[in-house]
C-alpha positions as CSV (number, residue, x, y, z in Angstrom):
1,M,-23.3,43.1,-26.9
2,S,-23.0,39.4,-27.2
3,A,-19.5,37.1,-26.6
4,E,-19.3,36.9,-30.3
5,H,-18.1,40.6,-30.8
6,T,-14.7,40.7,-33.0
7,T,-12.6,43.2,-35.1
8,T,-11.0,43.1,-38.3
9,V,-9.0,45.6,-40.3
10,G,-9.1,46.3,-44.0
11,R,-6.5,48.7,-45.9
12,R,-6.2,50.4,-49.3
13,K,-4.0,53.2,-50.3
14,A,-4.2,55.5,-47.5
15,A,-7.5,54.4,-46.4
16,V,-7.9,52.2,-42.9
17,A,-11.3,50.5,-42.2
18,R,-11.8,49.1,-38.9
19,L,-14.7,47.0,-38.3
20,S,-16.4,45.6,-35.4
21,Y,-19.2,43.0,-35.7
22,S,-21.8,41.3,-33.4
23,K,-25.0,39.1,-33.7
24,G,-27.8,41.1,-35.4
25,T,-30.0,41.8,-38.0
26,G,-27.6,42.3,-40.9
27,T,-27.3,46.3,-40.5
28,V,-23.9,47.6,-42.0
29,T,-23.0,51.4,-40.7
30,V,-19.9,53.4,-41.9
31,N,-18.7,56.2,-39.5
32,G,-22.3,56.2,-37.9
33,K,-24.4,56.4,-41.5
34,D,-26.1,53.4,-43.2
35,Y,-23.3,52.3,-46.0
36,K,-25.9,53.4,-48.7
37,D,-25.7,56.9,-47.6
38,Y,-22.1,57.0,-47.0
39,F,-21.3,55.6,-50.6
40,P,-24.0,57.3,-53.0
41,I,-22.4,56.2,-56.1
42,L,-23.5,52.8,-57.1
43,H,-20.5,50.9,-57.8
44,L,-18.6,51.9,-54.8
45,R,-21.7,50.2,-52.8
46,E,-21.5,47.4,-54.9
47,R,-17.9,47.1,-53.9
48,V,-18.9,47.0,-50.1
49,E,-21.5,44.5,-50.8
50,Q,-19.4,42.0,-52.9
51,P,-18.1,40.0,-49.7
52,L,-21.9,40.3,-48.4
53,A,-23.3,38.4,-51.4
54,L,-20.8,35.5,-51.0
55,V,-21.8,34.6,-47.4
56,E,-25.1,33.2,-46.5
57,E,-24.8,34.3,-42.5
58,S,-24.1,37.8,-43.5
59,K,-27.8,38.9,-42.4
60,E,-27.0,37.4,-38.7
61,Y,-24.4,40.1,-38.1
62,D,-24.4,43.8,-37.6
63,L,-21.3,45.4,-39.0
64,R,-20.1,48.7,-37.7
65,I,-17.1,50.3,-39.6
66,N,-15.0,53.2,-38.8
67,V,-12.9,54.4,-41.9
68,S,-10.2,57.2,-42.1
69,G,-7.8,58.1,-44.7
70,G,-7.4,58.1,-48.5
71,G,-10.6,58.9,-51.1
72,I,-14.0,57.2,-51.3
73,K,-12.7,54.6,-53.8
74,G,-9.7,53.5,-51.6
75,Q,-12.2,53.4,-48.4
76,A,-14.8,51.3,-50.4
77,D,-11.9,49.0,-51.0
78,A,-10.5,48.8,-47.3
79,I,-14.1,48.2,-46.3
80,K,-14.5,45.5,-48.8
81,L,-11.1,43.8,-47.2
82,A,-12.4,44.1,-43.6
83,I,-15.8,42.5,-44.4
84,A,-14.1,39.6,-46.1
85,R,-11.6,39.0,-43.4
86,A,-14.4,39.3,-40.7
87,F,-16.6,36.6,-42.3
88,V,-13.7,34.3,-42.6
89,K,-12.9,34.8,-38.9
90,V,-16.8,34.0,-38.3
91,N,-16.5,30.7,-40.3
92,P,-13.3,29.7,-41.8
93,E,-15.2,27.7,-44.3
94,N,-15.8,31.1,-46.3
95,K,-12.3,31.2,-47.0
96,P,-12.3,29.5,-50.6
97,K,-15.1,31.5,-51.8
98,M,-13.5,34.6,-50.9
99,K,-10.0,33.7,-52.1
100,A,-11.8,32.6,-55.6
101,A,-13.5,36.0,-55.9
102,S,-10.0,37.5,-55.0
103,L,-11.3,39.4,-51.8
104,M,-8.7,38.2,-49.3
105,T,-5.8,40.0,-51.1
106,R,-4.5,43.3,-49.6
107,D,-4.0,45.6,-52.8
108,A,-0.3,47.2,-52.2
109,R,-0.4,49.7,-54.5
110,K,0.3,53.2,-53.2
111,V,0.7,56.7,-54.8
112,E,4.4,57.1,-55.9
113,R,6.4,59.6,-54.3
114,K,7.5,62.8,-56.2
115,K,11.2,62.9,-57.2
116,P,13.3,66.1,-57.1
117,G,13.6,67.7,-60.8
118,L,10.6,65.9,-61.9
119,R,7.1,67.4,-62.4
120,K,5.5,64.1,-60.8
121,A,6.7,60.6,-59.7
122,R,8.2,59.9,-63.4
123,K,6.9,62.9,-65.6
124,R,9.6,65.3,-66.8
125,S,9.3,68.5,-68.0
126,Q,9.4,68.8,-71.9
127,F,12.8,68.9,-73.9
128,S,13.8,72.1,-75.1
129,K,16.5,71.9,-77.7
130,R,17.6,75.8,-77.5
């Protein structure tokens, strides 16, 4: 472990991703597995790779990610935000590129709570005239 060891956090829906990075060979591990094994679905893997593709120094750092909560899609988006924040921390000149690709914004949408008397948050039961 070198002196260049820091952490960032990414969130989406109920998922929280805690990322720690250090100088290395460019490996990305999620909960102890390679990210390609953790995300077998191609479009989720591409979400995780999106901030890595924008930064030249992405192969110089090892990323270790612990993610919990939510579903697999929310976890992928949480990891995407954590990686983007990490590379902005490494080099602040990366921020305009990340902002242009809209990777620096935390998506605050969450599941709306169920209201009493309704079937779901807004869905009502069918109206019966008689």
